C-alpha positions in Angstrom: 4.3 -12.0 5.9 5.9 -10.7 9.0 6.6 -13.0 11.8 6.1 -10.3 14.5 3.3 -10.8 17.0 0.2 -8.5 17.2 0.9 -5.5 19.4 -1.2 -3.0 21.4 0.3 0.4 20.8 -0.5 3.8 22.3 -1.1 7.0 20.4 1.7 9.2 21.8 0.8 12.1 19.5 -1.9 13.1 17.0 -1.5 16.1 14.7 -4.5 17.1 12.5 -2.8 18.3 9.4 -3.9 19.9 6.1 -6.0 17.9 3.7 -8.0 15.9 6.3 -4.8 13.9 7.1 -3.9 13.1 10.7 -0.4 12.3 11.7 -0.1 9.6 14.3 2.9 8.6 16.5 2.5 5.2 18.0 4.6 3.8 20.8 4.9 0.7 22.9 6.7 -0.4 26.1 10.1 -0.4 24.4 11.7 -0.7 20.9 9.3 -1.7 18.2 10.1 -4.3 15.4 12.4 -2.8 12.8 11.2 -1.9 9.4 12.6 -0.8 6.1 11.3 2.0 3.9 8.1 1.0 2.0 6.7 -1.1 4.9 3.2 -0.8 6.3 1.4 -1.9 9.4 -2.2 -3.3 9.8 -4.5 -1.4 12.2 -7.6 -3.0 13.7 -10.5 -0.6 13.3 -13.7 -1.0 15.3 -16.7 0.1 13.3 -20.5 -0.2 13.8 -20.5 -2.9 11.1 -17.8 -4.9 12.9 -14.0 -5.0 13.1 -11.9 -4.2 10.0 -8.2 -4.4 9.3 -6.7 -1.5 7.3 -3.2 -1.0 6.0 -1.2 2.2 6.5 2.4 3.0 5.3 5.1 3.9 7.8 6.3 7.4 7.0 8.9 7.8 9.8 12.6 7.2 9.8 13.4 3.5 9.6 16.4 4.1 11.9 14.0 5.3 14.6 13.1 2.3 16.7 11.0 3.8 19.5 7.8 4.6 17.5 5.9 4.2 14.3 4.7 7.3 12.4 1.6 7.2 10.1 -0.4 9.5 8.0 -4.1 8.6 7.7 -6.4 10.4 5.3 -10.1 10.8 6.3 -11.4 9.5 2.9 -15.1 10.3 2.3 -15.1 7.4 -0.3 -13.7 4.8 2.1 -15.6 1.9 3.6 -15.6 3.4 7.1 -12.1 2.5 8.4 -10.4 5.8 8.1 -13.4 7.8 9.3 -13.6 5.5 12.4 -9.9 6.0 13.1 -10.1 9.8 12.8 -13.0 9.7 15.3 -11.5 7.2 17.8 -7.7 7.7 17.9 -6.7 10.5 20.3 -3.6 10.9 22.3 -3.5 8.2 25.0 -5.8 5.7 23.2 -4.6 2.3 22.2 -4.8 0.4 19.0 -4.2 -3.2 17.9 -1.3 -3.3 15.3 0.1 -6.1 13.2 3.3 -6.0 11.2 5.3 -4.4 9.9 5.2 -6.0 6.4 6.9 -4.7 3.3 5.7 -5.4 -0.2 7.1 -2.1 -1.5 10.9 -2.1 -0.8 13.6 0.0 -2.3 15.6 -1.8 -5.0 19.1 -2.5 -3.6 20.7 -2.1 -7.1 19.2 1.3 -8.0 21.6 4.0 -9.0 18.9 6.6 -9.0 15.5 6.6 -7.4 12.6 8.8 -8.5 9.7 8.9 -6.1 6.2 10.0 -7.1 3.7 10.5 -4.2 0.2 11.7 -4.9 -1.7 13.1 -1.9 -1.6 10.6 1.0 0.6 8.4 -1.3 3.6 10.5 -0.1 3.7 8.6 3.2 5.9 5.6 2.1 7.9 8.1 0.0 8.9 10.0 3.1 10.4 6.9 4.6 12.1 6.0 1.4 13.6 9.5 1.1 15.0 9.2 4.7 16.5 5.8 3.9 18.0 7.0 0.6 19.4 10.1 2.2 21.0 8.1 5.0 22.6 5.9 2.4 24.0 8.8 0.4 21.9 7.6 -2.6 20.7 9.8 -5.5 17.0 10.5 -5.4 14.2 13.0 -6.1 10.8 13.0 -4.5 7.9 14.6 -6.4 5.0 15.3 -4.1 1.7 16.2 -6.0 -1.4 17.6 -4.3 -4.5 19.6 -5.4 -3.4 22.7 -3.6 -0.9 24.0 -1.0 -3.9 24.5 1.4 -4.5 20.7 1.3 -0.8 19.6 1.4 0.0 17.6 4.6 3.6 17.3 6.0 4.7 20.7 4.8 5.9 21.6 8.3 7.9 18.4 8.5 9.3 18.8 5.0 10.6 22.2 5.8 12.8 20.7 8.6 14.3 17.8 6.6 18.0 17.8 5.7 17.1 16.7 2.1 14.5 19.4 1.6 16.1 20.3 -1.7 15.4 16.8 -3.1 11.7 17.3 -2.6 9.7 19.0 -5.4 6.2 20.1 -4.6 3.5 20.2 -7.2 0.0 21.7 -6.8 -2.8 21.3 -9.4 -4.0 24.8 -8.7 -0.7 26.3 -9.8 0.9 29.1 -7.8 4.6 28.9 -6.9 4.5 25.1 -7.2 3.0 24.1 -10.6 1.3 20.8 -11.4 3.4 17.7 -12.0 4.5 17.6 -15.7 5.6 14.1 -16.6 7.1 15.3 -19.9 9.5 17.4 -17.7 9.6 15.5 -14.4 9.8 11.9 -15.6 13.5 11.2 -16.5 14.3 9.2 -19.5 14.8 5.5 -18.7 18.3 4.5 -17.8 19.5 1.1 -16.6 20.1 2.2 -13.0 16.9 4.4 -12.6 14.0 3.0 -10.6 10.6 4.6 -10.2 8.3 4.4 -7.2 4.6 5.4 -7.4 1.9 5.7 -4.7 -1.3 7.6 -4.5 -4.9 7.6 -5.8 -5.5 5.0 -8.6 -5.9 7.6 -11.3 -2.7 9.3 -10.4 -0.8 6.0 -10.3 -2.2 4.8 -13.6 -1.2 8.1 -15.2 2.4 8.0 -13.9 2.8 4.2 -14.6 1.3 4.6 -18.1 3.7 7.4 -18.9 6.7 5.4 -17.6 5.8 2.4 -19.7 5.3 4.5 -22.8 8.7 6.1 -22.2 10.3 2.6 -22.2 10.7 1.8 -18.5 10.5 -2.0 -18.0 8.1 -3.3 -15.4 10.9 -4.4 -13.2 11.9 -0.8 -12.6 8.5 0.6 -11.9 7.5 -0.1 -8.3 4.0 0.6 -7.1 1.7 0.4 -4.0 -2.0 1.0 -4.1 -3.8 2.3 -1.1 -7.2 1.4 -2.5 -8.7 0.1 -5.7 -12.0 -0.3 -7.4 -12.4 -4.0 -7.8 -15.2 -6.1 -9.4 -15.2 -9.5 -7.7 -18.2 -11.0 -9.5 -18.2 -13.4 -12.5 -19.1 -16.9 -13.6 -19.1 -19.6 -11.0 -16.3 -22.1 -10.7 -14.9 -24.9 -8.4 -12.0 -24.6 -6.1 -10.3 -27.8 -4.8 -7.9 -27.7 -1.9 -5.2 -30.2 -2.5 -4.0 -30.6 1.1 -7.3 -30.6 2.9 -9.4 -32.3 0.2 -12.1 -29.7 0.5 -13.9 -28.7 -2.7 -16.3 -25.7 -2.9 -18.3 -23.9 -5.6 -17.6 -20.1 -5.8 -20.8 -18.5 -7.0 -21.1 -15.4 -9.3 -21.2 -13.0 -6.4 -18.9 -14.9 -4.1 -15.2 -14.9 -3.5 -12.7 -17.7 -3.1 -11.9 -16.7 0.5 -15.5 -16.4 1.6 -16.5 -19.7 0.0 -13.6 -21.6 1.6 -14.3 -20.0 5.0 -17.8 -21.4 5.0 -16.3 -24.8 4.4 -13.8 -24.4 7.2 -10.7 -23.5 5.2 -9.6 -20.1 6.4 -7.5 -17.7 4.3 -6.5 -14.6 6.2 -8.1 -11.5 4.5 -7.7 -7.9 5.4 -8.1 -5.3 2.6 -10.7 -7.2 0.5 -9.5 -5.0 -2.5 -6.5 -7.0 -3.7 -4.0 -4.4 -2.6 -2.3 -5.7 0.6 -1.2 -9.2 -0.3 -2.4 -10.8 2.9 -4.6 -13.4 1.1 -2.1 -14.5 -1.6 -2.4 -18.2 -2.1 -0.4 -20.7 -4.1 -2.2 -22.2 -7.2 -1.3 -25.7 -8.3 -3.6 -25.9 -11.4 -6.0 -23.8 -13.3 -6.2 -20.4 -15.1 -6.5 -17.2 -13.1 -8.6 -14.1 -13.7 -6.5 -11.6 -11.8 -8.5 -8.7 -10.3 -5.9 -7.5 -7.8 -3.5 -4.6 -7.8 -0.9 -6.4 -5.7 0.8 -9.0 -7.9 3.3 -7.8 -10.5 2.8 -8.6 -14.2 5.7 -11.1 -13.9 4.0 -12.8 -11.0 0.7 -13.0 -12.9 2.4 -14.5 -15.9 3.9 -17.2 -13.6 0.3 -18.3 -12.9 1.0 -19.8 -9.5 -0.5 -17.2 -7.1 -3.9 -15.7 -6.6 -5.3 -13.0 -4.4 -8.2 -15.0 -2.9 -10.1 -12.0 -1.7 -11.0 -10.8 -5.2 -9.5 -12.7 -8.1 -11.3 -15.6 -9.8 -10.7 -18.6 -12.0 -10.6 -18.0 -15.8 -11.9 -21.5 -16.3 -14.1 -24.1 -14.6 -11.7 -25.1 -11.7 -8.8 -24.0 -9.6 -6.6 -26.3 -7.4 -5.0 -24.5 -4.5 -2.2 -25.5 -2.2 -4.4 -25.5 0.9 
């Protein structure tokens, strides 16, 4: 978690780009909290159903301290957050922002970085490419979209000093053919790290190919923007070791909601198990992980749970709350 305070930032510029993606530049009264490539910020979205927090990757230059740059897709399958932002955020408007937080950092020991961005998943990759270029590191960015007509950031990419490190891929062919993992995924090597972001189907495809090729999980880095998650299941008890509160989590309930009704608050934002805000320490009990945030190694440790969606695999969990 970031220790920065909530901010009210101003939309200095809005660009409506291809593919229903708007580029936003947010500024404050002075320098903004620093961030490293892979970081995101949380935006408070006011919707008719109430306020929502949504997470968006920073796509600007980490060396730039005067603004935050975001790309936000107007997703017809979203739960209303992105549509509301597209409607509300114009130049001069203000927005509540928390962060930055970084659960998707570059590996400091990588000798070669291969970045795979699918659609709006290119946003953290652009920041990564800037940071890698500034460090003189070896990298390639593969940017895959359905068509050139729906490819955002093309005007920006044309101006970047590392334009030759960016390979465009379009599903409809043309000058830039589709991403071909048999060709574009390099063989695993000790110093090669992969970074993947985009729609879940795209990510599962790339990650599956990398695992089949022999990449260990420690060298496949991922960040999900959204995920289909089933939070239901058999009921179980949750005991809070510090507060002494015990609750029953029903078949259609979640740990976070059941505890909130009993006065034990766990901060929740995405409600899909992708942002890590609600990660809570587990003292005792088996975990049925439903999230996309924790790594396989973290899941095997069995001492953390995403309380917004994951459940107990047995009759009881004891949490460090």
